[in-house]
C-alpha positions as a printed NumPy array, in Angstrom:
array([[-55.237, -43.559,  91.673],
       [-55.388, -42.965,  87.577],
       [-54.073, -45.44 ,  84.838],
       [-55.857, -48.075,  82.971],
       [-54.426, -51.417,  83.142],
       [-55.495, -52.439,  79.427],
       [-54.3  , -51.005,  76.407],
       [-57.315, -51.423,  74.414],
       [-59.598, -48.763,  73.346],
       [-62.859, -50.369,  74.902],
       [-60.818, -50.767,  78.167],
       [-59.584, -47.052,  77.86 ],
       [-62.898, -45.811,  77.308],
       [-64.616, -47.759,  79.854],
       [-61.806, -46.521,  82.374],
       [-62.79 , -42.817,  81.676],
       [-66.501, -43.566,  81.955],
       [-65.806, -44.664,  85.564],
       [-63.389, -42.368,  86.854],
       [-64.766, -39.142,  85.373],
       [-68.718, -38.938,  85.123],
       [-70.805, -35.835,  85.04 ],
       [-74.011, -35.179,  86.323],
       [-75.709, -34.204,  83.185],
       [-75.498, -37.957,  81.858],
       [-78.285, -38.761,  84.046],
       [-80.852, -36.143,  82.07 ],
       [-79.969, -38.32 ,  78.903],
       [-83.732, -39.359,  78.352],
       [-84.703, -35.579,  78.816],
       [-82.264, -34.426,  75.697],
       [-83.725, -37.247,  72.994],
       [-81.753, -40.321,  74.375],
       [-78.376, -41.582,  73.529],
       [-78.178, -40.652,  69.961],
       [-78.962, -36.896,  70.565],
       [-77.886, -36.233,  73.681],
       [-74.347, -35.264,  73.275],
       [-75.457, -32.358,  70.831],
       [-78.645, -31.405,  72.554],
       [-76.806, -31.302,  76.176],
       [-74.907, -28.111,  76.454],
       [-72.577, -29.573,  79.108],
       [-71.255, -31.804,  76.274],
       [-69.909, -29.057,  74.069],
       [-66.14 , -29.054,  73.843],
       [-66.54 , -25.352,  73.822],
       [-66.456, -22.28 ,  76.377],
       [-69.915, -22.26 ,  76.462],
       [-70.102, -25.881,  77.28 ],
       [-67.486, -25.333,  80.314],
       [-69.861, -22.548,  81.351],
       [-72.717, -24.964,  81.423],
       [-70.738, -27.756,  83.283],
       [-69.834, -25.587,  86.086],
       [-73.748, -23.668,  86.344],
       [-74.807, -27.559,  86.638],
       [-72.432, -27.887,  89.682],
       [-73.784, -24.875,  91.338],
       [-77.592, -25.025,  90.428],
       [-78.203, -28.804,  90.39 ],
       [-79.698, -28.178,  86.784],
       [-78.818, -29.571,  83.224],
       [-79.132, -26.796,  80.245],
       [-79.602, -28.129,  76.482],
       [-82.728, -28.246,  74.067],
       [-85.487, -30.426,  73.544],
       [-86.278, -32.198,  70.216],
       [-87.661, -29.089,  68.714],
       [-84.867, -26.92 ,  69.576],
       [-86.275, -25.198,  72.203],
       [-83.921, -24.309,  75.06 ],
       [-84.792, -26.083,  78.209],
       [-83.618, -26.672,  81.596],
       [-84.411, -29.655,  83.652],
       [-83.224, -30.878,  87.353],
       [-80.392, -33.331,  87.659],
       [-81.742, -36.459,  88.863],
       [-80.723, -37.744,  92.641],
       [-78.729, -40.451,  91.183],
       [-76.501, -38.078,  89.51 ],
       [-76.242, -35.811,  92.102],
       [-73.437, -37.731,  93.515],
       [-71.327, -36.482,  90.884],
       [-71.882, -32.814,  91.98 ],
       [-69.2  , -31.336,  94.055],
       [-69.779, -30.364,  98.21 ],
       [-68.11 , -27.403,  98.204],
       [-66.858, -24.662,  95.866],
       [-63.157, -26.153,  95.027],
       [-64.793, -29.54 ,  94.699],
       [-67.745, -28.154,  92.3  ],
       [-64.757, -26.321,  90.183],
       [-62.493, -29.489,  90.244],
       [-65.83 , -31.642,  88.794],
       [-66.897, -28.818,  86.52 ],
       [-63.725, -28.46 ,  84.536],
       [-60.985, -31.279,  84.819],
       [-63.933, -34.286,  85.451],
       [-65.834, -32.474,  82.494],
       [-62.781, -32.324,  80.468],
       [-61.928, -36.074,  80.645],
       [-65.533, -37.391,  80.425],
       [-65.541, -35.572,  76.99 ],
       [-62.482, -37.486,  76.002],
       [-64.461, -40.417,  76.905],
       [-67.131, -39.576,  74.649],
       [-65.149, -38.534,  71.609],
       [-65.212, -42.294,  70.238],
       [-68.607, -43.384,  71.66 ],
       [-69.371, -45.227,  74.446],
       [-67.433, -48.365,  76.148],
       [-70.311, -50.624,  74.653],
       [-70.166, -49.163,  70.997],
       [-66.438, -47.885,  70.708],
       [-64.884, -49.692,  67.658],
       [-68.143, -51.181,  66.528],
       [-70.629, -48.711,  65.478],
       [-68.207, -45.905,  65.792],
       [-70.314, -44.611,  69.022],
       [-72.16 , -41.302,  69.202],
       [-69.251, -38.815,  69.632],
       [-69.296, -35.543,  70.392],
       [-69.835, -32.354,  68.299],
       [-66.969, -30.363,  67.313],
       [-66.317, -26.911,  68.087],
       [-68.265, -25.621,  64.913],
       [-71.248, -27.561,  65.031],
       [-71.461, -27.002,  69.026],
       [-71.404, -23.393,  68.445],
       [-74.214, -23.743,  65.638],
       [-76.019, -25.582,  68.126],
       [-75.77 , -23.044,  70.874],
       [-76.655, -20.018,  68.322],
       [-79.709, -21.857,  67.116],
       [-81.613, -21.479,  70.219],
       [-81.181, -17.666,  70.206],
       [-84.47 , -16.061,  68.708],
       [-82.607, -14.655,  65.631],
       [-82.04 , -18.064,  64.564],
       [-84.601, -20.542,  66.259],
       [-86.998, -20.163,  63.196],
       [-84.514, -20.29 ,  60.423],
       [-84.842, -23.004,  57.983],
       [-82.186, -25.112,  55.672],
       [-83.615, -26.581,  52.773],
       [-86.653, -28.374,  54.216],
       [-85.746, -28.614,  57.686],
       [-85.375, -26.332,  60.463],
       [-82.194, -25.354,  61.819],
       [-82.278, -27.621,  64.803],
       [-83.186, -30.735,  63.093],
       [-80.64 , -30.249,  60.102],
       [-78.026, -29.913,  62.742],
       [-79.225, -33.269,  64.44 ],
       [-79.346, -34.661,  61.103],
       [-75.62 , -33.705,  60.554],
       [-74.664, -34.937,  63.593],
       [-75.989, -38.499,  63.718],
       [-75.01 , -38.917,  59.762],
       [-78.232, -39.151,  58.114],
       [-78.334, -35.701,  56.538],
       [-75.571, -36.974,  53.794],
       [-76.695, -40.531,  53.762],
       [-77.802, -42.201,  50.871],
       [-81.273, -44.29 ,  50.582],
       [-82.187, -47.138,  49.015],
       [-85.344, -47.831,  46.769],
       [-87.691, -47.716,  49.382],
       [-86.284, -44.644,  51.202],
       [-84.57 , -46.555,  53.904],
       [-81.033, -44.982,  54.872],
       [-78.291, -47.374,  53.814],
       [-76.284, -47.774,  57.051],
       [-72.887, -47.931,  55.242],
       [-73.074, -44.505,  53.716],
       [-74.09 , -42.679,  57.253],
       [-71.339, -39.905,  57.595],
       [-71.488, -38.212,  60.919],
       [-70.072, -34.843,  61.48 ],
       [-69.039, -35.147,  65.062],
       [-65.56 , -33.926,  66.234],
       [-63.676, -36.593,  64.478],
       [-65.159, -35.222,  61.363],
       [-64.715, -31.759,  62.057],
       [-60.823, -32.927,  62.83 ],
       [-60.782, -34.771,  59.495],
       [-62.116, -31.61 ,  57.691],
       [-59.19 , -29.57 ,  59.587],
       [-56.422, -31.937,  58.613],
       [-57.52 , -32.058,  55.314],
       [-57.745, -28.228,  54.772],
       [-54.531, -27.864,  56.026],
       [-53.046, -30.378,  53.786],
       [-54.825, -28.417,  50.825],
       [-53.651, -25.24 ,  52.303],
       [-49.789, -26.457,  51.782],
       [-49.639, -25.552,  48.107],
       [-51.578, -22.503,  48.406],
       [-49.555, -20.903,  50.912],
       [-46.397, -22.226,  48.721],
       [-48.03 , -20.494,  45.798],
       [-48.498, -17.093,  47.63 ],
       [-45.015, -17.28 ,  48.963],
       [-43.507, -17.852,  45.45 ],
       [-45.207, -15.026,  44.266],
       [-44.465, -12.415,  46.424],
       [-40.862, -13.521,  46.718],
       [-40.314, -13.043,  42.814],
       [-42.451,  -9.526,  43.148],
       [-40.001,  -8.459,  46.129],
       [-36.674,  -9.786,  44.554],
       [-37.781,  -7.907,  41.228],
       [-38.769,  -4.459,  42.939],
       [-35.882,  -4.717,  44.996],
       [-33.363,  -4.781,  42.051],
       [-35.498,  -2.032,  40.321],
       [-34.964,   0.02 ,  43.639],
       [-31.357,  -0.736,  43.476],
       [-30.953,   0.147,  39.869],
       [-32.8  ,   3.473,  40.029],
       [-30.993,   4.627,  43.272],
       [-27.866,   3.543,  41.697],
       [-26.928,   1.649,  44.921],
       [-23.592,   0.549,  45.427],
       [-22.914,  -0.188,  49.071],
       [-24.703,  -1.576,  51.876],
       [-24.786,   1.868,  53.598],
       [-26.749,   3.127,  50.715],
       [-29.756,   0.98 ,  51.518],
       [-31.393,   3.65 ,  53.302],
       [-32.217,   5.225,  50.085],
       [-34.641,   2.371,  49.058],
       [-38.471,   3.396,  49.091],
       [-39.721,   0.126,  51.014],
       [-43.097,   1.084,  50.253],
       [-42.442,   0.158,  46.71 ],
       [-40.513,  -3.23 ,  47.332],
       [-42.886,  -4.781,  50.001],
       [-44.967,  -7.44 ,  48.375],
       [-48.307,  -6.495,  49.757],
       [-50.882,  -3.843,  50.07 ],
       [-50.819,  -2.489,  46.164],
       [-52.577,  -3.26 ,  43.234],
       [-49.784,  -5.18 ,  41.196],
       [-49.145,  -8.038,  43.796],
       [-53.033,  -8.239,  43.721],
       [-52.937,  -8.82 ,  40.166],
       [-50.244, -11.273,  40.115],
       [-51.825, -13.12 ,  43.053],
       [-55.261, -13.146,  40.917],
       [-53.408, -14.855,  38.062],
       [-51.493, -17.332,  39.813],
       [-54.541, -18.47 ,  42.193],
       [-56.574, -18.272,  38.85 ],
       [-54.443, -20.679,  37.152],
       [-53.881, -22.796,  40.228],
       [-57.69 , -23.423,  40.364],
       [-58.125, -23.915,  36.548],
       [-55.808, -26.779,  36.811],
       [-56.888, -28.147,  39.984],
       [-60.412, -28.308,  38.815],
       [-59.213, -29.689,  35.509],
       [-57.719, -32.305,  37.076],
       [-60.748, -33.326,  39.357],
       [-62.887, -33.395,  36.053],
       [-60.432, -35.381,  34.021],
       [-60.102, -38.034,  36.851],
       [-63.719, -38.001,  37.335],
       [-63.157, -37.085,  41.264],
       [-65.049, -34.003,  40.927],
       [-65.902, -32.882,  44.303],
       [-63.284, -35.091,  46.313],
       [-60.229, -34.023,  44.583],
       [-61.076, -30.065,  44.4  ],
       [-58.662, -27.901,  46.902],
       [-61.219, -25.863,  48.418],
       [-58.759, -23.659,  50.471],
       [-57.33 , -22.87 ,  46.577],
       [-60.787, -22.023,  45.472],
       [-61.364, -19.724,  48.545],
       [-57.811, -18.092,  47.87 ],
       [-58.781, -17.488,  44.452],
       [-62.227, -15.886,  45.332],
       [-60.419, -13.712,  48.001],
       [-57.519, -12.876,  45.335],
       [-60.667, -11.801,  42.836],
       [-62.133,  -9.611,  45.432],
       [-58.76 ,  -7.952,  46.303],
       [-58.169,  -7.041,  42.556],
       [-61.694,  -5.588,  41.907],
       [-61.259,  -3.741,  45.255],
       [-57.787,  -2.055,  43.562],
       [-59.418,  -1.329,  40.274],
       [-62.228,   0.814,  41.614],
       [-60.029,   2.44 ,  44.286],
       [-57.684,   3.355,  41.153],
       [-60.846,   4.357,  39.139],
       [-62.055,   6.735,  42.105],
       [-58.576,   7.956,  42.717],
       [-58.102,   8.722,  38.972],
       [-61.375,  10.646,  38.798],
       [-60.508,  12.531,  42.12 ],
       [-56.966,  13.257,  40.82 ],
       [-58.284,  14.986,  37.734],
       [-60.613,  16.958,  39.437],
       [-58.32 ,  18.113,  42.048],
       [-55.72 ,  18.934,  39.504],
       [-58.205,  20.939,  37.666],
       [-58.671,  22.861,  40.731],
       [-55.265,  23.607,  41.61 ],
       [-54.164,  24.602,  38.116],
       [-57.243,  26.787,  37.531],
       [-58.874,  28.012,  40.789],
       [-57.851,  31.356,  42.249],
       [-59.331,  32.198,  45.628],
       [-59.912,  35.317,  47.451],
       [-57.676,  34.08 ,  50.034],
       [-54.874,  33.467,  47.527],
       [-55.537,  37.08 ,  46.676],
       [-55.066,  38.399,  50.302],
       [-52.095,  36.393,  50.741],
       [-50.258,  37.74 ,  47.702],
       [-51.209,  41.18 ,  48.601],
       [-49.879,  40.704,  52.131],
       [-46.787,  38.91 ,  51.126],
       [-46.124,  42.017,  48.523],
       [-46.656,  44.702,  51.138],
       [-45.152,  43.117,  54.198],
       [-42.544,  40.499,  53.211],
       [-39.283,  42.415,  53.856],
       [-36.463,  40.253,  53.134],
       [-34.058,  42.58 ,  54.832],
       [-35.088,  40.922,  58.091],
       [-33.576,  37.336,  57.09 ],
       [-31.015,  39.036,  55.034],
       [-27.736,  40.384,  55.51 ],
       [-25.409,  43.105,  53.535],
       [-22.281,  42.641,  52.041],
       [-20.283,  43.811,  54.82 ],
       [-22.66 ,  41.557,  57.472],
       [-21.936,  38.96 ,  55.309],
       [-18.076,  39.265,  55.849],
       [-18.847,  39.157,  59.569],
       [-20.516,  35.604,  58.973],
       [-17.485,  34.252,  57.384],
       [-14.834,  35.777,  59.462],
       [-16.583,  34.087,  62.456],
       [-16.821,  30.814,  60.776],
       [-13.141,  31.146,  60.069],
       [-12.135,  31.731,  63.873],
       [-14.387,  29.148,  64.971],
       [-12.942,  26.769,  62.636],
       [ -9.371,  27.94 ,  63.682],
       [-10.412,  27.595,  67.608],
       [-11.5  ,  23.982,  66.602],
       [ -8.14 ,  23.304,  65.328],
       [ -5.992,  24.913,  68.225],
       [ -8.181,  22.936,  70.863],
       [ -7.6  ,  19.512,  69.208],
       [ -6.751,  16.817,  71.557],
       [ -6.431,  13.661,  69.663],
       [ -3.973,  11.683,  71.494],
       [ -2.88 ,   9.949,  68.469],
       [ -1.257,  11.519,  65.507],
       [ -2.466,  14.957,  66.948],
       [ -0.119,  17.067,  64.653],
       [ -1.243,  15.142,  61.6  ],
       [ -4.975,  15.934,  62.346],
       [ -3.962,  19.516,  63.018],
       [ -2.285,  19.748,  60.367],
       [ -4.726,  18.55 ,  57.822],
       [ -7.181,  20.717,  59.447],
       [ -5.41 ,  23.944,  59.141],
       [ -5.024,  22.579,  55.174],
       [ -8.73 ,  22.631,  55.045],
       [ -9.073,  25.726,  56.595],
       [ -6.804,  27.562,  53.974],
       [ -8.417,  25.847,  51.111],
       [-11.925,  26.899,  52.513],
       [-10.676,  30.441,  52.861],
       [ -9.356,  30.645,  49.523],
       [-12.3  ,  29.385,  47.658],
       [-14.545,  32.03 ,  49.864],
       [-12.103,  34.727,  49.181],
       [-11.808,  34.204,  45.281],
       [-15.441,  33.478,  44.691],
       [-17.043,  36.374,  46.927],
       [-17.755,  38.783,  44.302],
       [-19.265,  36.298,  42.065],
       [-21.251,  34.753,  44.763],
       [-22.903,  37.771,  45.649],
       [-23.248,  39.101,  41.851],
       [-21.618,  42.044,  43.049],
       [-18.603,  43.383,  40.903],
       [-15.834,  44.639,  42.832],
       [-16.764,  42.967,  46.265],
       [-13.829,  41.839,  48.254],
       [-14.01 ,  39.841,  51.167],
       [-12.079,  41.332,  54.242],
       [-10.41 ,  39.179,  56.795],
       [-10.255,  41.039,  60.172],
       [ -8.235,  40.201,  63.245],
       [-10.36 ,  39.127,  66.252],
       [-10.746,  42.774,  67.871],
       [-11.187,  44.426,  64.445],
       [-14.161,  42.248,  63.821],
       [-15.598,  42.908,  66.865],
       [-15.249,  46.598,  66.413],
       [-16.859,  46.12 ,  63.187],
       [-19.94 ,  44.622,  64.373],
       [-20.381,  46.824,  67.498],
       [-20.447,  49.777,  64.327],
       [-23.119,  48.107,  62.403],
       [-25.966,  48.071,  65.315],
       [-25.815,  44.512,  66.271],
       [-28.809,  44.699,  68.649],
       [-30.92 ,  44.502,  65.364],
       [-32.081,  41.094,  64.142],
       [-29.182,  40.475,  61.535],
       [-26.54 ,  39.904,  64.463],
       [-28.514,  36.874,  65.782],
       [-29.125,  35.858,  62.74 ],
       [-25.42 ,  35.562,  61.853],
       [-24.711,  33.802,  65.229],
       [-27.301,  31.082,  64.29 ],
       [-25.669,  30.349,  60.94 ],
       [-22.015,  30.653,  62.388],
       [-23.542,  28.249,  65.156],
       [-24.524,  25.756,  62.494],
       [-21.719,  25.847,  60.509],
       [-19.505,  22.575,  60.634],
       [-16.225,  22.409,  58.854],
       [-14.097,  19.896,  57.299],
       [-16.687,  18.553,  54.665],
       [-15.463,  17.621,  51.35 ],
       [-14.442,  20.925,  49.114],
       [-13.716,  19.172,  45.888],
       [-14.255,  16.19 ,  43.553],
       [-12.032,  13.225,  42.366],
       [-12.599,  10.399,  39.787],
       [-13.499,   6.824,  41.223],
       [-12.257,   3.548,  39.733],
       [-15.307,   3.796,  37.185],
       [-14.443,   7.309,  36.196],
       [-17.252,   9.053,  37.8  ],
       [-16.722,  12.27 ,  39.489],
       [-17.323,  11.779,  43.319],
       [-16.525,  14.016,  46.527],
       [-12.967,  14.362,  47.336],
       [-11.943,  11.62 ,  50.11 ],
       [ -8.862,  13.939,  51.127],
       [-10.598,  15.197,  54.545],
       [-12.493,  12.079,  54.913],
       [-10.329,  11.301,  58.403],
       [-11.822,  14.322,  59.841],
       [-15.263,  13.24 ,  59.785],
       [-14.226,  10.651,  62.612],
       [-16.192,  11.755,  65.577],
       [-12.548,  11.628,  67.643],
       [-10.852,  13.627,  64.997],
       [-13.377,  16.071,  63.594],
       [-15.321,  19.004,  64.844],
       [-16.565,  19.702,  68.411],
       [-20.108,  21.041,  68.269],
       [-19.64 ,  21.879,  72.021],
       [-16.442,  23.448,  71.92 ],
       [-17.65 ,  25.574,  68.842],
       [-20.761,  26.663,  70.686],
       [-18.518,  27.625,  73.862],
       [-16.102,  29.418,  71.627],
       [-19.026,  31.915,  70.163],
       [-20.617,  32.288,  73.368],
       [-17.407,  33.633,  74.965],
       [-16.288,  35.917,  71.724],
       [-18.456,  38.737,  72.528],
       [-18.651,  40.983,  75.703],
       [-20.801,  43.794,  74.829],
       [-24.091,  44.743,  76.185],
       [-25.8  ,  43.554,  72.817],
       [-24.868,  40.263,  73.465],
       [-26.356,  38.111,  76.304],
       [-24.271,  35.281,  77.884],
       [-25.739,  32.104,  76.73 ],
       [-27.574,  32.971,  73.835],
       [-25.497,  30.268,  71.608],
       [-26.771,  27.79 ,  73.932],
       [-30.244,  28.818,  73.769],
       [-30.212,  28.974,  69.989],
       [-28.693,  25.211,  70.085],
       [-31.181,  23.983,  72.623],
       [-34.006,  25.256,  70.521],
       [-32.722,  24.187,  67.222],
       [-32.182,  20.507,  68.65 ],
       [-35.682,  20.645,  70.114],
       [-37.31 ,  21.802,  66.668],
       [-35.321,  18.891,  64.866],
       [-36.606,  16.403,  67.715],
       [-40.187,  17.762,  66.935],
       [-39.744,  16.796,  63.569],
       [-38.9  ,  13.52 ,  64.128],
       [-41.899,  12.241,  61.992],
       [-39.922,  12.82 ,  58.925],
       [-36.675,  11.85 ,  60.197],
       [-37.189,   8.159,  59.785],
       [-34.686,   6.606,  57.461],
       [-32.738,   9.63 ,  57.096],
       [-28.951,  10.412,  58.055],
       [-29.812,  11.998,  61.869],
       [-26.065,  12.399,  62.857],
       [-23.747,  15.079,  61.298],
       [-25.877,  15.267,  58.29 ],
       [-28.935,  16.837,  60.106],
       [-27.016,  19.185,  62.007],
       [-24.49 ,  20.403,  59.426],
       [-24.793,  22.59 ,  56.481],
       [-26.462,  21.865,  53.649],
       [-22.887,  20.861,  51.485],
       [-22.479,  18.011,  53.843],
       [-25.851,  16.857,  53.528],
       [-25.528,  17.297,  49.878],
       [-22.353,  15.01 ,  49.761],
       [-23.517,  12.655,  52.115],
       [-26.614,  11.685,  50.566],
       [-26.075,  12.22 ,  46.948],
       [-22.45 ,  10.512,  46.469],
       [-21.704,  11.07 ,  42.868],
       [-24.599,  13.75 ,  42.463],
       [-23.078,  15.802,  44.852],
       [-21.104,  17.892,  42.634],
       [-23.867,  18.435,  39.946],
       [-26.141,  19.26 ,  42.739],
       [-23.961,  21.799,  44.325],
       [-23.677,  23.411,  40.756],
       [-27.373,  23.199,  40.081],
       [-28.105,  25.172,  43.37 ],
       [-25.568,  28.079,  43.006],
       [-23.521,  27.388,  40.418],
       [-25.078,  30.211,  38.341],
       [-23.463,  32.768,  40.782],
       [-20.031,  31.613,  39.54 ],
       [-20.198,  32.691,  35.8  ],
       [-16.458,  32.682,  35.326],
       [-15.772,  29.309,  36.502],
       [-16.186,  25.794,  35.164],
       [-15.207,  22.036,  35.984],
       [-13.693,  21.282,  39.05 ],
       [-13.113,  24.901,  40.018],
       [-16.958,  25.628,  39.863],
       [-17.831,  22.366,  41.815],
       [-15.483,  23.33 ,  44.498],
       [-16.54 ,  26.957,  45.09 ],
       [-20.196,  25.915,  45.168],
       [-19.328,  23.292,  47.893],
       [-17.487,  25.664,  49.779],
       [-20.194,  28.255,  49.668],
       [-22.862,  25.883,  50.48 ],
       [-21.232,  25.07 ,  53.466],
       [-21.217,  28.651,  54.54 ],
       [-25.101,  28.665,  54.963],
       [-25.817,  31.895,  53.021],
       [-27.908,  31.836,  50.109],
       [-27.069,  34.518,  47.499],
       [-30.172,  36.492,  46.087],
       [-28.345,  38.689,  43.263],
       [-30.35 ,  41.239,  41.896],
       [-33.593,  40.36 ,  43.38 ],
       [-32.908,  41.194,  46.581],
       [-30.524,  44.381,  46.404],
       [-33.177,  46.509,  47.653],
       [-32.116,  47.918,  50.969],
       [-28.725,  46.381,  50.494],
       [-29.372,  42.688,  51.353],
       [-26.848,  40.474,  49.543],
       [-27.637,  37.   ,  50.936],
       [-30.324,  35.226,  52.901],
       [-29.812,  33.448,  56.151],
       [-31.749,  32.072,  58.96 ],
       [-33.52 ,  29.394,  56.759],
       [-34.852,  32.116,  54.545],
       [-34.234,  29.892,  51.588],
       [-37.292,  27.486,  52.806],
       [-39.627,  30.599,  51.807],
       [-38.578,  30.307,  48.421],
       [-35.935,  33.013,  48.331],
       [-32.847,  33.143,  46.221],
       [-31.971,  29.443,  45.661],
       [-33.817,  28.109,  48.285],
       [-36.525,  25.181,  47.875],
       [-39.201,  26.67 ,  46.168],
       [-39.144,  27.443,  42.451],
       [-42.677,  27.546,  41.936],
       [-43.792,  25.292,  39.09 ],
       [-40.24 ,  23.948,  38.439],
       [-40.165,  22.719,  42.224],
       [-36.122,  23.353,  41.779],
       [-34.086,  22.547,  44.542],
       [-37.073,  20.479,  46.388],
       [-36.321,  18.051,  43.542],
       [-32.852,  17.904,  43.998],
       [-32.061,  17.357,  47.557],
       [-34.943,  15.946,  49.135],
       [-36.173,  16.031,  52.956],
       [-32.725,  16.252,  54.365],
       [-32.134,  19.828,  53.241],
       [-35.707,  20.615,  53.972],
       [-35.324,  19.865,  57.289],
       [-32.294,  21.871,  57.848],
       [-33.726,  24.667,  56.221],
       [-37.294,  24.782,  57.75 ],
       [-35.483,  23.99 ,  61.218],
       [-33.236,  27.183,  60.982],
       [-36.447,  29.113,  59.929],
       [-38.224,  27.782,  63.043],
       [-35.521,  28.806,  65.105],
       [-35.622,  32.182,  63.543],
       [-39.031,  32.807,  63.975],
       [-39.425,  31.495,  67.757],
       [-36.277,  32.713,  69.189],
       [-35.355,  35.87 ,  67.257],
       [-38.584,  37.461,  65.726],
       [-41.294,  36.168,  68.541],
       [-38.987,  35.779,  71.864],
       [-36.591,  38.466,  71.253],
       [-38.491,  40.987,  68.954],
       [-42.332,  40.044,  69.609],
       [-42.75 ,  40.412,  65.912],
       [-45.978,  38.731,  65.447],
       [-46.754,  40.673,  62.245],
       [-43.632,  39.538,  60.474],
       [-43.927,  36.072,  61.94 ],
       [-47.653,  35.617,  60.496],
       [-46.296,  36.754,  57.032],
       [-43.291,  34.281,  57.102],
       [-45.928,  31.73 ,  58.327],
       [-47.903,  32.665,  55.095],
       [-44.939,  32.87 ,  52.547],
       [-43.872,  29.172,  53.966],
       [-47.311,  27.984,  53.208],
       [-47.626,  29.636,  49.936],
       [-43.964,  28.022,  49.356],
       [-45.734,  24.543,  50.063],
       [-48.242,  25.425,  47.358],
       [-45.695,  26.373,  44.673],
       [-43.96 ,  23.033,  45.294],
       [-47.172,  21.142,  45.109],
       [-48.364,  23.156,  41.933],
       [-44.686,  22.279,  40.46 ],
       [-45.487,  18.596,  41.234],
       [-48.609,  18.461,  39.017],
       [-46.723,  19.521,  36.015],
       [-43.905,  17.312,  36.889],
       [-46.255,  14.461,  36.89 ],
       [-47.649,  15.691,  33.467],
       [-44.265,  15.488,  31.813],
       [-43.396,  12.282,  33.386],
       [-46.713,  10.61 ,  31.796],
       [-45.18 ,  11.345,  28.463],
       [-41.306,  11.291,  28.827],
       [-39.4  ,   8.19 ,  28.533],
       [-35.897,   6.798,  29.01 ],
       [-33.523,   8.866,  31.112],
       [-35.931,  11.91 ,  31.219],
       [-38.693,   9.772,  32.713],
       [-36.185,   8.345,  35.482],
       [-34.995,  11.659,  36.209],
       [-38.552,  13.293,  36.726],
       [-39.578,  10.452,  38.992],
       [-36.467,  11.232,  41.127],
       [-37.386,  14.872,  41.291],
       [-41.046,  14.038,  41.982],
       [-40.149,  11.37 ,  44.857],
       [-37.722,  14.004,  46.415],
       [-40.207,  16.865,  45.97 ],
       [-42.962,  14.887,  47.576],
       [-40.456,  14.035,  50.627],
       [-39.763,  17.711,  50.871],
       [-43.306,  18.873,  50.866],
       [-44.049,  16.289,  53.558],
       [-41.146,  17.557,  55.744],
       [-42.627,  21.055,  55.164],
       [-45.968,  20.515,  56.35 ],
       [-44.65 ,  19.191,  59.564],
       [-42.616,  22.214,  59.843],
       [-45.743,  24.24 ,  59.146],
       [-47.748,  22.68 ,  61.851],
       [-44.926,  23.064,  64.315],
       [-44.427,  26.807,  63.406],
       [-48.431,  27.634,  63.632],
       [-48.526,  25.873,  67.088],
       [-45.63 ,  28.111,  68.613],
       [-46.612,  31.176,  66.623],
       [-50.51 ,  30.661,  67.969],
       [-49.278,  29.861,  71.478],
       [-46.957,  32.956,  71.475],
       [-49.887,  35.192,  70.413],
       [-52.088,  33.887,  73.156],
       [-49.507,  34.501,  75.662],
       [-49.174,  38.075,  74.449],
       [-52.909,  38.696,  74.969],
       [-52.716,  37.525,  78.572],
       [-50.251,  40.097,  79.46 ]])
């Protein structure tokens, strides 16, 4: 059926014209004759609009286009051309699409009589066709370009007379006619594509060098030595996009590129023919982006100055009310333990670990694993015993280790129906043993966490969370303990951590997020683990120094309790548990303007302490006690602690602006960690407010 026997262009065009005629060719005189009807007849446009009018002609027996003045017109298809209209719907669709497409192919190089000679009329390209289609709309119809109407301008551009030169008599010089049809648009597209290659290469080179340099800076600032440490990198500082520095670099590089390109065009006297227009356009875009960043920076600087002024000097009535409520209602005893209750906590942690050791079912080297676990437990018990008085700041305090029956009896004598007992259960549940208890020297002479118990961090050899929870649940049988309570606390805790998933991206979410602060510190701080542990609780051990001090700090951090010292001894409170550190009590996250621990351990510990606080409020103070008043006070204290850290951040930023060297680097690290802590705390605040409000609404309906 198809296939041209000859391989010359004229025969090929003639073959396509014969095989694929369209009805609107019969309206050539109506659309201005052979030189213009391809532009004025919309069915000759290689666009979606052209396809639409081709199909419309098949169903309406009419042709659509413009007259010589550019006005939209509809004319009937002559009888002689109606033979090219389908008789039924399938044939109409076939003629309006497939036949239409191949007819346009035949017209690309002109008719069979003109192809290869004068270049032929051709068909408009997509850009010119779109402009012609838009020109019939009222909004564009009366538009003028220079001295011509838009319609005349497009017609001259299509037939080549717009850019042609004239002789002294005003006659167009035929050799200078430059038609802008589909062939012209394809040529422009190919040339722009060629020009885009060096422009894209320039962009890639600049962005690549930026990425490599910033990545090296992040690796150096975070002291990254292992592939596993790459999660500490702040990729927002590395990505070569959406920041003012890369915008300025691209402005400079594209500016140099364009200057050299234009200079070459002038020197060689090729002028407009030689200029890389894609490069000029990219330079213009780069200037716009750079100016935009400058304006943003100026506005942000002004807003920041105003905001910092307000933050530092404003004191509202709302602040006054919060301070009054906190002063009157914040009973830290509700989140605190006495010396004796603290003993109960450590005893429970001891027996929970002992049970885990006895239940070890490692098929390979079971005795070796159990022996190593026993060694860890003995070492931990020694540190806890020897440091008890110093940790609590209570001279002469002695930690008693009870038998199982003695421990149950002692607990029953201390009113376990009160909140302290459930807080102890929460801390004991979250306690995960076998974390490093000391430091050692690496090959570079740096003090790093001891690897003595690393084997116990392997899941198959280490602590079993499910076994530990089951043991605690079976430990008590009195009416003060509801069976399944540990399971309920665990479910709530894991749910809270899941609800805080927004701040878990890029963090360690295995043992580090469910374990104690000691494991968080060691797993994420590396060589800084020892100094951070000492910074958090080292002031409690005045009689220790060096490795002994670090070991004692790590041991007590893993226990979950935070000593309050002289600040909380009213009412007998010795330590704070249940995430009370997140309220800024003791050595917790909030240390006012100094930012304190928030600048030391970042998001991970913030999530841990905040999750414990949320579980304490949701399960203990609300679901168990229905104590909405105290829960509101906890919420207000938590919000105030966020403010304290934000105020401290302002002070740190001011210090960082004038600092240099190691001091500036350390301040930046504290600022980054504190910002991440505040981010995590704000997520927790929303979670706490949502549950608290829902619970209060539920009580109203009872």
